[in-house]
N, C-alpha and C positions, 0 to 999 in steps of 0.2 A: 700147100707145103706139105702135104702127106706123100703126095705123089713125087716131089722132088726128093724127100726122103728115101722113099723106096728106091728111086732111081739111084742116089748116091750109095745105097746099100748093094744093089746090085751091080753097081759100076765098079766099086771097089772090090767086089768078089770076082768079077771078069778080069780086072787089073791082075790080082794076085793069082789067078788060075793060068791067065794069059802069059805070066812071066815065066811059068813053068814050061810052056810050048814055046817060047819066043827064043830062049837063050838057053846054052848049057854053062854060061860061065856063072860061077856062084854069087858074083857080086852083083851081077844084073838081076838075078833072081831074088836076091836080098833086097835090093833097092825096091824092085817092083812089088814084093810082098810087103814092105813098109809103107809103100806109096798106096797099096790097096789097102790095107789095114787103116791107115789114116783116112782115107775117103770112106771107108764103112764107118768108121767111129763119127765122122762128121755127118753122117746118115742117121745114125743112132742119135746124135744130139738134137739134129733138126726134129726128128720124130718125137722124141721126148719133150722138146720145147712146144711142139703142135699141140701134144697130148695135154701138156700142163694148162695150155691157153684155152683148151676146150673142155676142162675137167667138169665132171658134173657137179662138184662141190662148189664151184664157183659161180658167182653171179653171171648169168649169160650163157651157162655150160650147155652140153648137150641134153640132159635130162630137166628140162625147165617145168 
């Protein structure tokens, strides 16, 4: 899940930056920037969920 989260973060960044290169139209840039932001936030949520599941203060965490 951590790898998926990092790929989502990187993919969101690439979508947002790629939108700057792909088009000169402001509306297209805005849509791609928002899509990249949503993808990155999905990656952050996934990474946070993975961290909470494997937290050291929970039973079965990383520091047993």
